[in-house]
C-alpha positions as CSV (number, residue, x, y, z in Angstrom):
1,M,0.0,0.0,0.0
2,P,1.2,3.7,-0.6
3,S,2.5,5.4,2.5
4,I,0.7,8.6,3.8
5,R,4.1,10.4,3.2
6,Q,4.2,9.3,-0.5
7,L,0.7,10.5,-1.0
8,Q,1.7,13.9,0.6
9,Y,4.7,14.1,-1.8
10,L,2.4,13.5,-4.7
11,V,-0.2,16.1,-3.7
12,T,2.5,18.6,-3.0
13,L,4.1,17.8,-6.5
14,S,0.7,18.2,-8.2
15,E,0.4,21.7,-6.8
16,E,4.0,23.0,-7.5
17,L,4.7,21.0,-10.7
18,H,8.2,21.4,-10.0
19,F,10.5,18.8,-7.9
20,R,12.7,21.4,-6.2
21,R,9.8,23.6,-5.1
22,A,7.8,20.6,-3.9
23,A,10.7,19.2,-1.9
24,E,11.2,22.7,-0.3
25,R,7.6,22.8,0.8
26,V,7.8,19.3,2.6
27,N,11.3,19.8,3.9
28,V,13.1,17.1,2.1
29,T,15.8,17.1,-0.5
30,Q,14.8,16.8,-4.2
31,P,16.4,13.3,-4.6
32,T,14.4,12.0,-1.6
33,L,11.1,13.3,-3.1
34,S,11.8,12.1,-6.5
35,M,12.7,8.6,-5.1
36,Q,9.6,8.5,-3.1
37,I,7.4,9.3,-6.2
38,Q,9.3,6.7,-8.2
39,Q,8.6,4.0,-5.3
40,L,4.9,5.1,-5.4
41,E,4.7,4.5,-9.1
42,K,6.4,1.2,-8.8
43,R,4.1,0.2,-6.0
44,L,1.1,0.9,-8.1
45,K,2.6,-0.2,-11.3
46,V,1.6,3.0,-13.2
47,S,3.2,6.2,-14.4
48,L,2.0,9.2,-12.4
49,V,4.5,11.9,-13.4
50,E,5.8,13.1,-16.8
51,R,9.3,14.2,-16.1
52,G,11.3,16.9,-18.0
53,S,14.1,19.3,-17.5
54,G,12.2,21.9,-15.6
55,N,8.6,21.7,-14.7
56,V,6.8,18.3,-14.5
57,T,3.3,17.3,-15.6
58,L,1.2,14.7,-14.0
59,T,-0.3,12.1,-16.3
60,P,-4.2,11.9,-16.4
61,L,-4.1,9.0,-14.0
62,G,-1.6,11.0,-11.8
63,R,-3.9,13.9,-11.6
64,E,-6.9,11.6,-10.5
65,V,-4.6,9.8,-8.0
66,A,-3.5,13.2,-6.5
67,E,-7.1,14.3,-6.2
68,R,-8.0,11.2,-4.3
69,A,-4.8,11.5,-2.2
70,R,-6.0,14.9,-1.1
71,R,-9.1,13.6,0.4
72,V,-7.2,10.6,2.1
73,L,-4.7,13.3,3.7
74,A,-7.6,15.5,4.9
75,E,-9.3,12.3,6.5
76,V,-5.9,11.5,8.2
77,N,-5.5,15.0,9.4
78,D,-9.1,15.0,10.8
79,I,-8.5,11.8,12.7
80,V,-5.4,13.3,14.4
81,D,-7.5,16.6,15.1
82,L,-10.3,14.4,16.6
83,A,-8.0,12.7,19.0
84,T,-6.5,15.9,20.1
85,S,-9.8,17.6,20.4
86,S,-11.2,15.0,22.7
87,Q,-8.6,15.7,25.2
88,H,-8.0,19.4,24.9
89,G,-10.6,21.3,22.7
90,L,-9.1,24.0,20.5
91,H,-5.4,23.2,21.6
92,G,-2.1,22.8,20.1
93,T,-1.2,23.9,16.7
94,V,-3.8,25.3,14.1
95,R,-2.5,25.8,10.6
96,L,-3.9,28.9,9.2
97,G,-3.6,30.1,5.6
98,V,-4.2,33.6,4.7
99,A,-3.9,35.7,1.5
100,P,-0.8,38.0,1.5
101,T,-3.1,41.1,0.5
102,L,-4.8,40.6,3.8
103,G,-2.9,38.7,6.5
104,P,-0.2,41.3,7.5
105,Y,-2.7,44.0,7.9
106,L,-5.4,42.0,9.7
107,L,-3.5,39.5,11.8
108,P,-1.8,41.9,14.1
109,H,-5.2,43.0,15.4
110,I,-6.5,39.4,15.7
111,V,-3.6,37.4,17.0
112,P,-3.4,39.1,20.6
113,E,-7.1,38.5,21.2
114,L,-7.0,35.0,20.0
115,H,-4.0,34.2,22.2
116,A,-5.7,35.8,25.2
117,S,-9.0,33.7,24.6
118,H,-7.1,30.4,23.8
119,P,-3.8,30.5,25.4
120,D,-2.9,26.8,24.6
121,L,-3.4,27.5,20.9
122,R,-0.5,27.9,18.6
123,L,-0.8,29.3,15.1
124,Y,1.1,28.2,12.1
125,V,0.6,30.8,9.6
126,R,1.4,30.6,5.9
127,E,0.5,33.1,3.1
128,D,-0.6,32.0,-0.3
129,K,-2.8,33.0,-3.2
130,P,-6.5,32.5,-2.5
131,S,-6.8,29.5,-5.1
132,E,-4.0,27.8,-3.4
133,L,-5.2,28.3,0.0
134,Q,-8.6,26.7,-0.9
135,A,-6.9,23.7,-2.5
136,Q,-4.6,23.2,0.6
137,L,-7.5,23.6,3.0
138,Q,-9.4,20.8,1.1
139,S,-6.3,18.6,1.2
140,G,-5.8,19.1,5.0
141,A,-2.6,21.2,4.8
142,F,-4.6,24.0,6.5
143,D,-7.1,23.9,9.2
144,L,-8.8,27.2,8.3
145,I,-8.1,30.0,6.0
146,I,-8.9,33.8,6.0
147,S,-9.3,35.0,2.5
148,P,-11.1,37.5,0.2
149,L,-14.2,36.0,-1.2
150,P,-15.6,34.3,-3.1
151,I,-14.6,30.8,-2.0
152,N,-16.3,28.4,-4.4
153,Q,-16.1,25.0,-2.6
154,T,-19.0,22.9,-1.5
155,E,-17.0,20.9,1.0
156,L,-16.0,24.0,3.0
157,E,-17.9,26.0,5.5
158,I,-17.6,29.7,4.9
159,E,-18.3,32.5,7.2
160,R,-18.5,36.1,5.8
161,V,-16.9,38.5,8.4
162,F,-16.5,42.0,7.0
163,R,-16.5,44.2,3.9
164,E,-13.3,46.3,3.2
165,P,-13.4,49.2,1.0
166,L,-11.0,49.7,-1.8
167,L,-9.3,53.2,-2.1
168,I,-7.5,54.9,-4.8
169,V,-3.9,55.9,-4.3
170,A,-2.2,58.2,-6.7
171,A,1.1,60.2,-6.9
172,H,0.7,63.8,-5.6
173,D,1.4,65.2,-9.1
174,H,-1.2,63.0,-10.7
175,P,-4.4,64.9,-12.0
176,L,-6.7,62.9,-9.6
177,A,-4.7,63.8,-6.6
178,S,-6.4,67.2,-6.2
179,K,-9.9,65.6,-5.8
180,K,-11.2,64.6,-2.4
181,K,-13.6,62.2,-4.0
182,V,-13.4,60.6,-7.5
183,A,-16.3,60.0,-9.7
184,P,-16.4,57.0,-11.9
185,D,-16.3,59.2,-15.0
186,D,-12.9,60.6,-13.7
187,L,-11.5,57.2,-14.2
188,K,-12.1,56.9,-17.9
189,G,-8.8,56.3,-19.7
190,V,-6.8,56.5,-16.4
191,N,-3.9,54.0,-16.2
192,I,-4.7,51.5,-13.4
193,L,-2.1,49.2,-11.8
194,T,-2.9,46.0,-10.1
195,I,-1.4,43.0,-8.4
196,E,-0.5,39.9,-10.5
197,K,-3.0,37.2,-11.6
198,G,-4.0,34.6,-9.0
199,H,-5.3,37.2,-6.5
200,H,-8.9,38.0,-6.1
201,L,-8.0,41.7,-6.1
202,H,-6.7,41.3,-9.7
203,E,-9.9,40.1,-11.0
204,Q,-11.9,42.7,-9.1
205,V,-9.8,45.6,-10.3
206,R,-10.1,44.2,-13.9
207,R,-13.8,44.3,-13.6
208,I,-13.7,47.8,-12.2
209,C,-11.6,49.0,-15.1
210,E,-14.1,47.5,-17.5
211,E,-17.1,49.1,-15.8
212,F,-15.5,52.6,-15.5
213,G,-13.5,52.6,-18.8
214,A,-10.2,52.7,-17.1
215,N,-7.0,51.2,-18.7
216,L,-5.7,48.2,-16.9
217,M,-1.9,48.1,-17.2
218,R,-1.2,44.4,-17.9
219,D,2.5,44.9,-18.5
220,Y,3.0,46.4,-15.0
221,E,1.5,44.0,-12.7
222,G,2.9,44.1,-9.0
223,T,3.9,41.1,-7.1
224,S,2.9,42.7,-3.9
225,L,0.8,45.6,-2.7
226,D,4.0,47.2,-1.6
227,T,5.3,47.2,-5.2
228,L,2.1,48.7,-6.3
229,R,2.5,51.6,-3.8
230,L,6.1,52.2,-5.0
231,M,5.1,52.2,-8.7
232,V,2.2,54.6,-7.9
233,G,4.6,56.9,-6.1
234,M,6.7,57.1,-9.2
235,G,3.7,58.1,-11.4
236,V,3.5,54.9,-13.3
237,G,-0.3,54.8,-12.7
238,V,-2.9,54.8,-9.9
239,A,-4.0,51.7,-8.0
240,F,-7.0,50.4,-6.0
241,L,-5.7,49.2,-2.6
242,P,-7.6,47.6,0.4
243,A,-8.4,50.0,3.2
244,L,-6.5,47.8,5.9
245,Y,-3.3,48.1,3.7
246,V,-3.7,51.8,3.4
247,R,-4.1,52.2,7.1
248,S,-1.1,50.0,7.9
249,E,1.5,51.0,5.3
250,I,0.5,54.4,4.0
251,G,-1.5,56.0,6.9
252,S,-0.5,59.7,7.4
253,R,3.0,59.4,5.8
254,G,1.8,61.1,2.9
255,E,4.0,59.5,0.2
256,V,1.0,59.1,-2.1
257,A,-2.4,60.6,-2.1
258,T,-5.4,58.5,-0.9
259,L,-8.8,59.1,-2.5
260,T,-12.3,57.6,-2.2
261,V,-14.5,56.8,-5.2
262,K,-18.2,57.8,-5.4
263,A,-19.3,54.0,-6.0
264,P,-20.9,51.9,-3.4
265,S,-19.7,48.8,-4.9
266,L,-15.9,49.4,-4.4
267,H,-15.1,47.0,-1.6
268,R,-14.1,43.4,-1.2
269,Q,-15.6,40.7,1.2
270,V,-13.4,38.9,3.5
271,G,-14.4,35.5,5.0
272,I,-13.1,32.6,7.1
273,A,-13.4,29.0,5.9
274,W,-12.8,25.4,7.2
275,R,-13.7,21.9,6.1
276,K,-17.4,21.1,7.0
277,R,-16.2,17.8,8.6
278,S,-13.6,19.4,10.7
279,V,-14.0,18.4,14.5
280,H,-13.1,22.1,15.4
281,A,-16.0,23.5,13.3
282,D,-17.7,25.0,16.4
283,K,-14.4,26.5,17.6
284,F,-13.7,28.0,14.1
285,A,-17.2,29.6,14.1
286,E,-16.0,31.3,17.5
287,V,-12.9,32.4,15.8
288,A,-15.1,34.0,13.0
289,E,-17.2,35.8,15.6
290,L,-14.0,37.0,17.4
291,I,-12.8,38.5,14.2
292,R,-16.2,40.3,13.7
293,D,-16.0,41.6,17.2
294,I,-12.4,42.8,17.0
295,A,-13.1,44.4,13.6
296,S,-16.2,46.2,14.9
297,D,-14.2,47.5,17.9
298,K,-10.8,48.4,16.2
299,L,-11.1,48.6,12.5
300,R,-13.3,51.5,11.7
301,E,-12.6,51.2,7.9
302,V,-14.5,47.9,7.6
303,T,-18.2,46.9,7.8
304,V,-18.8,43.9,9.9
305,I,-21.1,41.2,8.3
306,R,-23.1,39.1,10.9
C-alpha cells in the first residue's frame, strides 16, 4: 500500500509541478522526493508523472490519484484533530492560511485577542494566493483560511466576516490627486496598476476597469501591494488598494495621495473557511465571531457582516 508520506509528496508535487519547489515545501531534498514518487509509481505499477528538465506534468491518472490522495490526507488530519480535540478542545497547533493582500494588515489586530482567549493555541501561519489556500484547505494542509471572497467549494464551511473598502492611491502630481472624492467618470482612460493574476484583487480591479472605462496596465502587474504603492509613487499609474493596507502601510505618511470613489460597490468581502467535517467546526465559528468583534471595535474602515 502507498504510504501517507508518499501521498503527501504526490499532492505537493501536483500543486507545485516542480520537484525542487515541492521538496522545499515538505522539507526534504529533491532526490528524496523524486525517489519516493518513483517508489509510489512502482508500488502502483503505473506512471503518475511526466518528467522533464524543468517543470513536471502529472499524467491523467496521476492527476486523479493526486485528487483522491488529497481527500485521504484530509481524513488522516481529521483523525489526528479528533484525537486531540477529545482531550483538549481547540489546543495545540492550528494551521492557518491567509492571503498576502490581507494577512499582514489584519492578523496583528486578531492574534493578541485570539491568544488571550485560547492561551494553549499555537498558530502556524502561511501566506498564499486564494486559489492555493482553498486547495490546501481541502487537502488538510490548512485547518482554516482567511481570504477575500468568493470561495467556491461545496466541501467548505464559509463565514463572511466583513466588507473592506478599496481606495485609490495616486502620486501627488497626478491629476486625480487634487480631488477629495473621485467620480467613476474621472477614471475613464486612467492607467490602473494591479497585483498579478492569481489574487482575487486582480480580477476585481479588472472588472472595475471594464465598468469605469479605465486602462488596466497588464504589463506592469505588481507582485505585492508594496510594489504597487512604489510604482504609484513614481507616477506609473494609480491603484486600488484595500483600506487595511492603506491604514497600515500608508497612513498619514503622505508619500501618495489616498482618495475615495463615489461608487458603493468598491469593496471586497473577507471570509473565514474550514472543512465542514472538521472536529473544530464550532471553535472555528467562534474564531469568525471573534474576528467580527475585533473588526467592529478596532477597524473603523471595515463593515462587519453578521
